[in-house]
N, C-alpha and C positions, 0 to 999 in steps of 0.2 A: 498837420494840414494834408490835406488829401491828393491825389494826381492832380487831380481836376484844378483848384487853386495850385498848386505848383507849377504845372502846365500852365496857366493863364499868367501868372509872376513873371516866367521865366518867357516866355511870347512878349509880354509889356517891356522886360529888360531889354532883349535880342531884339524886338522889332517896333519896339513904342506902343505894343498892343494893337498893330495894324490885323486886321483879320487875313486867312489865307484865302486867294482867288475860289478855291474851291468851298469854301462856307455857302457864296452865292447860288452853287450848282448841288453840291452835294452836302449837304452842312451832317448827314451823320458820318461819313467817310474822313471828311475834315475833323468832325470831334476825334473822331477813334484815333485818327493819324498823330494830334496833336495831344492828347493826353499819354498815349504811350512814347512819342517820342522826346517832349520837352516837358511831359510827369513824371510817368514812369521811370525811363530810362534815364534822363539827366539827373533823376533824384538818388539812381543806384549808381553810376560811378563815379570813381573819387580821383580821374585823371583833372589835372588843368582845365578849364574854360577852356582858351586858345588851343591847347592840343585837339579837345573834343572835336571843334570843329574845324580843324586842318584834318581830322579823321574822315569826316562827311564828306569834306569838298575832295578829297581822295577818290571816296567809293563814288560820290558823286562824276568825277573823272570817267572813272572805270566805266559805270552805269550808261553812262553818255546822255545824262540828266540836266542839260544845261542850269535850268530853273533852280533847281537844288545847290547847284554850285555857288548860282548867284546869290539866292536866298542867305547860304549859307556862309558867303564870303561877307557880308553884311551883319548876321550875327557873330563872326570872327571878329571884326571892326569893333563891335560895342561889345566883345569881352576884354577887348583890350589889345586885340593883336595889330601889328601895322601890314602894309603892304607887300614885305619882303615878306614876312612867312604866310601870307595867303597865297604868295605867287609858287615859295618853295614847295609846298604842299603839293601842289600840281608840278612840278619839274621834277619832283623825285617820284613821280608816275610814270613817266615818260617811258623807259627802259621796258615794262612792264604792259604796257596797254598801246604803244604806239603812238607817235608822234601826229596823226590826225586828231584821238579823240581826246589828247593831251593840249593840244592846239584851240581845239573847241573849248574845251573846260578853262583856258586862258583868256578866251574872247569871253565867256560867264561872267568871269571873276572881274575881267577888268570894267564890263561894263557895271558889275557894283563898285568898284573902286570910281570909275566916272562918275557915277551916281554922287558920291563923295566928295568929289573934287580933287580925288587923290589918283586918279590915273597918269602917273608920269611914266616916262620908261626906264626901267627896272634894269640899273648895272651892278655890278660891284660885288655881286655873289660868286664869282669863278677865283679860284686857288687855283687852278692849275694851267698850264699851258701847253701850246703843241709838244714840246719838248720832254716833257714830264707827267703829261697826263697818263701815260701808260704806267709808269712806275708808283707815282701816285696813287693810282686806281688799284696796283697788287696790293700795296701797303694795306690800303686800307680794308681790301676784302680779308687781309690776315689778322685783322685788326679784331674782325667781325669772327672768322671762321678760322681762323688759326695758320699755321703754316701747311698743311696739307694743300692748300692751293699752290704750292710748289707744285706738289703729287700731281694734282688734276692736268695744272697744264702740260706736264710735262706726259702728260697719256696719251696728249690730244694728238690725231695724226697728222700727215701734213696737210693734208687736204682738208681738215677741220683747224688748223691752228689759228688761221684769222677770223674765226667765230669767238674764240675764247682770248683773242686781242681784246676785239671788239669791247666784250662782256665787260671785260677789266678795264678800258680805256674810256669806255663811253659811261654803262651803267654806277660804277665806281669813281674812275675819273674826273669825269665831266661832273656828278651829280651828288655822289658820298662826298665829297671833299668839298664842297658848296661851304660858303658862308650862310648865316642866318637860322642855321638849326642844326644842333646837336646830331650824333652820329645814331643815340640811342633813340631820339624822336626820329629820324630818317628810318632807321630798323625795324622800327615801330610801325610807320605808313607805312612800310614796304608788304609786311606781313599782312596791315587790313588793305592793301590792294590785291594780293594773291586771295583772302578769304573771299574778296567780292569775284574777283575773275570766275573760281570755281574752276575744278577739274586741273587745278596745280600742284596735287597734294606732296608729288617730290620735291617743286620748290617751297613749299610750305612746311614743308617737315625742315628742311635746311634752315629757312628764317625765323622759323621757330625757336631752334637751335641757335642761331645766329643774336636773337632776342635776348635770350638766356644769357648769351656769353657777355653781351653789356650791359647786362643788370635789368632788362626788363622781365622781372619774374612772373611768377603763372598770374598773381592777383594782376599787375600791370596789359598783360596779354587777355586776360578773362573780361576787364573792364573795356578794352580795346573790341574786342567781338561783343560785348553789350552793345557799344553805340553802333557799330554797324547792322547789325541785326536787324531792324525795321529796314533796313534799306536793301538787304542781301539775300533775307527770306529764308526760312531756316534748313534746308537741304544744307546751304553750303555753309550757313551756323554751325549744324551737328557734324559736319565733314571738318570743321575747324576745331571743333570742342575735341573729339575724337582723338587729334596728333595732341591738342596740349595736353589731355591727360594720358596720353601716352609718354610725352618727351617732359612736363615739368610738372613729373611727381614730387 
């Protein structure tokens, strides 16, 4: 089966065969997009279908493309995801892209959920409280990056120590400890978010090493990057690929 047929089958399975709105105005562009994303890329990667859609939702949150976030929330539902898995993919982005863009992406996925009668208030994911979010955040950091976290925190100057505390408590305490997604999935989404942001090579380097530490090997990273590629373009893809080649030999 060629990529045209694979793309048509995936669009039918994920969207019921509905055509992209671009098909009416830009049919050639729409065909290029559909065949690349749903034919070529989807046929190549071996990631679970739900994780694949979570990655695209996260990248859409980075890019501020609500239409893509909404479409792939519907695709995630068709692939077997529940509302929690879709929302957690957006929550995980917040410390890297900021609360504004994360909130906008949540509004987009909520539109998709509402169209299926699934947009109920989401609670129950939090596994930390005010008294232990910093402690549990530091523990999550150490699971990914090792005991060197203590030295990094100790090296912070007095006037920047609060930034290290916010990093540990907010990014890792409030989000990495949440239910609904395993640690290795969260770390993979962080890798994808940093790839999409671009210009974050020091952080991307750290999180490639973090992914390797939690079991996401070279093949998983390359598959995740391939899913990102159509939405982040080649310059950012090749920058990330260079770091994978360096760190995941």
